[in-house]
C-alpha positions in Angstrom: 10.0 -17.8 12.3 7.7 -15.0 13.6 6.6 -14.9 17.2 3.7 -17.2 18.0 0.3 -15.7 18.1 -1.0 -15.0 21.6 -2.9 -17.9 23.3 -6.3 -16.3 22.4 -5.4 -16.4 18.7 -3.3 -19.6 18.6 -6.3 -21.6 17.3 -6.7 -19.5 14.2 -6.6 -21.3 10.8 -4.4 -18.5 9.6 -3.3 -15.1 10.7 -1.6 -12.0 9.4 0.5 -10.6 12.2 1.0 -6.8 12.0 4.0 -5.4 13.8 3.0 -1.8 14.6 6.4 -1.1 16.1 8.0 -2.0 12.8 5.6 0.4 11.1 6.4 3.2 13.5 10.1 2.6 12.9 9.5 2.7 9.1 7.8 6.1 9.5 10.8 7.4 11.5 13.3 6.1 8.9 11.4 7.6 6.0 11.1 11.0 7.8 14.9 10.9 8.3 15.4 10.3 4.6 13.2 13.4 3.8 13.8 15.6 6.9 12.6 18.8 5.3 9.3 17.6 4.1 6.1 16.6 5.9 5.2 12.9 5.5 1.9 11.5 4.2 1.2 7.9 5.3 -0.8 6.4 2.4 -3.4 4.0 4.0 -5.5 3.3 1.0 -6.9 -0.2 0.4 -7.1 -1.0 4.2 -3.5 0.2 4.6 -2.3 -2.1 1.8 -4.0 -4.9 3.5 -2.6 -4.3 7.0 -5.6 -2.7 8.6 -6.3 1.0 8.2 -7.1 2.3 11.6 -4.3 0.7 13.6 -1.8 1.5 10.9 -3.0 5.1 10.5 -2.8 5.7 14.3 0.7 4.1 14.5 1.9 6.3 11.6 0.6 9.4 13.2 2.2 8.5 16.5 5.6 8.2 14.7 5.3 11.6 13.1 3.1 11.4 9.9 1.1 14.6 9.6 -1.0 13.6 6.6 -3.0 10.5 5.8 -3.7 9.5 2.1 -6.6 7.5 0.8 -7.6 6.7 -2.8 -11.4 6.8 -2.5 -13.4 9.5 -0.6 -15.2 6.7 1.2 -11.9 5.6 2.7 -11.2 9.2 3.8 -14.7 9.6 5.3 -14.3 6.3 7.3 -11.0 7.6 8.7 -12.6 10.9 9.8 -15.7 9.1 11.2 -13.7 6.8 13.5 -13.0 9.8 15.7 -9.5 8.7 16.5 -7.5 10.7 14.1 -6.2 13.9 15.7 -7.7 17.1 14.4 -4.3 18.5 13.2 -3.7 15.5 10.9 -4.7 16.2 7.3 -6.6 13.6 5.3 -6.5 13.6 1.5 -8.6 11.5 -0.9 -7.8 11.6 -4.6 -9.8 9.1 -6.7 -13.1 10.9 -7.5 -15.9 10.2 -10.0 -18.9 12.4 -11.0 -21.5 12.6 -8.3 -19.0 11.7 -5.5 -19.5 12.7 -1.9 -17.9 16.1 -2.3 -20.1 17.9 0.3 -19.5 15.2 2.9 -15.8 15.4 2.3 -15.7 19.1 2.7 -17.7 18.9 5.9 -15.4 16.2 7.2 -12.4 18.5 6.5 -10.9 16.2 3.9 -8.5 17.6 1.2 -9.8 16.6 -2.2 -8.1 16.2 -5.5 -9.1 17.9 -8.8 -7.8 16.9 -12.2 -10.3 18.6 -14.5 -13.0 21.2 -14.8 -15.9 18.8 -14.1 -14.4 18.0 -10.7 -13.8 21.7 -9.9 -17.4 22.5 -10.9 -18.7 19.8 -8.6 -16.5 20.7 -5.6 -17.3 24.4 -5.9 -21.1 23.6 -6.0 -20.6 21.3 -3.0 -18.8 24.1 -1.1 -21.7 26.5 -1.8 -24.2 24.0 -0.3 -21.9 23.3 2.7 -21.2 26.9 3.4 -17.6 26.0 3.8 -14.4 26.5 1.9 -13.1 23.3 0.2 -9.5 22.3 0.5 -8.3 21.3 -3.0 -5.2 19.8 -4.5 -4.8 20.3 -8.3 -3.3 17.3 -9.9 -1.0 17.6 -12.9 -0.3 14.8 -15.4 3.4 15.3 -15.8 3.9 12.1 -17.8 2.2 9.2 -16.1 -0.7 9.3 -18.5 -3.2 8.4 -15.9 -5.2 10.8 -13.7 -4.3 14.5 -13.7 -4.7 17.6 -15.9 -2.6 17.8 -19.1 0.0 20.5 -19.3 -0.6 23.4 -21.6 -4.0 24.9 -22.3 -5.9 22.4 -20.0 -3.7 23.3 -17.0 -3.8 27.0 -17.8 -7.7 26.9 -17.8 -7.9 24.8 -14.7 -5.5 27.0 -12.7 -7.5 30.1 -13.9 -10.8 28.6 -12.8 -9.4 27.5 -9.5 -8.0 31.0 -8.8 -11.5 32.5 -9.5 -13.1 30.0 -7.1 -10.5 31.0 -4.5 -11.4 34.6 -5.0 -15.1 33.7 -4.4 -14.1 32.0 -1.2 -15.4 28.6 -2.4 -12.1 26.7 -2.4 -8.5 27.0 -1.2 -5.9 25.4 -3.3 -3.8 23.7 -0.6 -1.8 21.5 -2.8 -0.3 21.0 -6.3 0.7 17.4 -7.0 1.6 14.7 -9.5 2.8 11.1 -9.6 5.9 9.4 -11.2 5.6 6.6 -13.7 9.0 5.0 -13.3 10.6 6.2 -10.0 11.1 2.6 -9.1 13.6 2.3 -12.0 16.5 4.6 -10.8 17.9 6.5 -13.7 14.9 6.1 -16.0 14.8 9.2 -18.3 11.1 9.8 -17.6 11.8 10.7 -14.0 13.9 13.8 -14.7 11.5 14.7 -17.5 8.4 14.5 -15.2 10.2 16.5 -12.5 10.9 19.2 -14.9 7.3 19.4 -16.1 6.1 19.4 -12.5 8.3 22.4 -11.8 7.0 24.2 -14.9 3.3 23.5 -14.0 3.6 24.5 -10.4 5.6 27.6 -11.3 2.7 28.6 -13.6 0.2 28.1 -10.9 2.1 30.3 -8.5 2.5 33.0 -11.2 -1.3 33.0 -11.5 -1.6 33.7 -7.8 -2.1 30.3 -6.2 -0.2 29.8 -2.9 -0.4 26.1 -2.0 0.7 24.8 1.4 2.4 21.8 -0.2 3.7 20.5 -3.5 4.1 16.8 -3.7 5.2 14.3 -6.3 7.5 11.9 -4.4 6.1 8.4 -3.8 8.1 5.8 -1.8 10.8 5.1 -4.5 11.3 8.8 -5.1 11.6 9.4 -1.4 14.3 6.8 -1.2 16.3 7.8 -4.3 15.4 11.3 -5.5 15.8 14.0 -2.8 15.2 16.8 -5.3 11.6 15.6 -5.6 10.7 15.9 -1.9 9.4 19.5 -2.0 7.1 20.2 1.0 5.4 16.8 1.3 6.2 13.2 0.5 3.7 10.4 0.0 4.9 7.1 1.4 2.9 4.0 0.6 4.6 0.6 0.3 7.7 1.8 2.2 5.5 2.5 5.2 4.9 -1.3 5.4 8.6 -2.2 5.2 8.6 -3.4 1.6 10.9 -2.1 -1.1 9.2 -0.7 -4.2 11.4 -2.8 -6.5 14.5 -5.0 -6.3 16.2 -2.3 -8.5 15.7 0.3 -5.8 17.2 -1.9 -3.0 16.1 -4.2 -0.3 14.2 -2.8 2.7 17.2 -3.1 5.1 19.1 -0.7 2.7 16.8 2.1 3.9 16.3 1.0 7.5 12.9 -0.5 6.7 11.3 -3.6 8.2 8.4 -5.6 6.8 5.3 -5.2 8.9 3.2 -8.2 8.0 3.9 -11.9 8.7 1.4 -14.3 7.1 1.1 -17.8 8.5 -1.3 -20.7 8.9 -1.6 -23.9 10.9 -1.1 -27.2 9.1 -4.5 -28.8 8.8 -3.2 -32.3 7.8 0.0 -34.2 7.5 -0.2 -37.6 5.7 2.0 -40.2 4.0 1.5 -40.9 0.3 3.2 -43.2 -2.1 5.3 -42.2 -5.1 3.3 -41.4 -8.2 0.5 -39.8 -6.2 -1.2 -36.8 -7.9 -1.6 -33.6 -5.9 -4.4 -31.0 -6.2 -6.4 -30.1 -9.3 -5.0 -31.3 -12.6 -2.3 -33.4 -11.0 0.3 -30.8 -12.1 2.5 -32.2 -9.3 3.0 -36.0 -8.9 5.1 -37.2 -5.9 8.5 -38.5 -7.1 8.5 -41.2 -4.3 7.1 -42.0 -0.9 6.7 -38.8 1.0 4.5 -36.8 3.3 2.2 -34.0 2.3 1.2 -31.0 4.5 -2.1 -29.2 3.9 -1.9 -25.4 4.3 -5.5 -24.0 4.8 -5.0 -20.9 2.7 -6.0 -20.4 -0.9 -6.8 -17.9 -3.6 -10.0 -16.8 -1.8 -7.6 -15.6 0.9 -5.4 -13.8 -1.6 -2.8 -16.5 -2.2 -1.8 -16.1 -5.9 -2.9 -19.0 -8.1 0.0 -18.0 -10.3 2.3 -19.2 -7.6 1.1 -22.8 -8.0 4.2 -24.9 -8.0 6.5 -22.0 -7.1 5.3 -20.3 -3.9 7.7 -20.7 -1.0 6.6 -21.7 2.6 8.7 -22.2 5.7 7.6 -25.4 7.6 9.6 -27.0 10.4 12.6 -24.8 9.7 12.8 -25.6 6.0 11.6 -23.9 2.8 9.0 -25.9 1.0 7.3 -25.1 -2.3 3.6 -25.2 -3.2 3.0 -28.7 -4.6 0.5 -28.5 -7.5 -2.2 -25.9 -7.9 -3.3 -23.4 -5.3 -7.0 -24.1 -4.7 -9.7 -21.7 -3.4 -9.1 -22.5 0.3 -6.0 -24.6 0.6 -2.8 -25.8 -1.0 -0.3 -28.6 -0.4 3.4 -28.7 0.3 5.6 -31.8 -0.1 7.4 -32.3 3.3 9.8 -34.9 1.9 9.0 -37.5 4.4 9.2 -35.3 7.5 6.3 -35.4 9.9 5.7 -32.1 11.7 2.7 -32.2 14.0 -0.7 -31.2 12.7 -1.1 -27.6 13.7 2.5 -26.7 13.1 3.1 -23.2 11.8 3.6 -22.7 8.1 5.0 -19.2 7.4 4.3 -17.9 3.9 6.1 -14.6 4.3 7.5 -12.2 6.9 10.6 -10.1 7.6 12.9 -13.0 6.8 14.6 -12.9 10.3 14.2 -16.6 10.8 14.7 -17.8 7.3 11.1 -17.4 6.2 10.3 -16.1 2.7 9.4 -12.5 2.2 6.6 -10.8 0.2 9.2 -10.1 -2.5 9.9 -13.9 -2.7 6.2 -14.5 -3.3 6.1 -11.7 -5.9 9.0 -13.3 -7.8 7.2 -16.7 -7.6 4.0 -15.3 -8.9 5.4 -12.9 -11.5 4.0 -9.8 -9.8 5.0 -7.1 -7.3 5.1 -7.2 -3.6 2.4 -4.6 -3.4 -0.1 -7.1 -4.8 1.0 -9.8 -2.4 0.2 -7.9 0.7 -2.9 -6.0 -0.5 -4.7 -9.1 -1.8 -4.7 -10.9 1.6 -8.4 -11.2 2.2 -10.8 -10.5 5.1 -11.0 -14.2 6.0 -7.5 -13.9 7.4 -7.6 -12.1 10.8 -5.1 -9.4 11.5 -3.4 -9.8 14.8 -1.7 -6.7 16.0 1.5 -6.5 18.0 2.5 -3.4 20.1 -0.8 -1.7 19.7 
């Protein structure tokens, strides 16, 4: 079981304990796996639910020289906090027309461009700002999501970007892409995408672009595909000590340790007879006389309703299973006649050191991925930081 919350937080209904030393250790482990590349710590979506500012600062302390966010608003918030060293680059990549391009340029944020509309908007913003924009051109090498298509589209985008560089409006600081199946080692699309990426970046260089970094490696590629590391790797889920997939390996295989431990205090323990229906729909009926424990977390806090009847919880040293449906604010576990005191700790997931489930266990129970388990933990659950 995880360490108890400090006395000042012991009264909390629930808590997500964030081990910043584990995060620092993960950064160092990932840097050791890709020693010749700079490391970007991806802190989008409030650092995958772990808390963006504490995690960003811890990652930088451990050697990350880039921070990555999806939305420009996330990047602007990082810069506005005033606690990210000037030498650390911040990149934001998910843009829509009319976005805060000028604000990003003035905040020294690297921006991503996947098409001419975005290049037109960033160059106009650079004119207004009177500053050169730092731009990463994104190539769609096979994911079929964001990014510029190879062939004529890429040729035209590279040409336009080179002209904008000549005019002093932008500097192409990066060329990048994203894998579709890097979490499935040996998938044929991985080698195919890597080949397309090399072709597209070679073309950009032939046309005179001189980016500081090329980057395509996400966490699974960092762990399993050294030829994809180039000058920069982007580490997301691995930063938080979670494996990108069971096929890739467990966290310990790579020297990683889960950062978040989610727990709650039992709100009620009571005796009930056999045949007693539990929670909405009575999808669970007690098989005999037993005790029920009430865990004050529900789907409003990010507990997957799909884990009704399957989600694992450690209470009083034993694994229990969600009994019946997960409700908005609470769920029930069958304690099998045992009577832990009200207020006893129920651990939903953590590193697994003391027999508690992991985020991957919850992912399996809910039919999803561990990324979703940690990122969906809501703001009603306070984050309690260790080793700040």
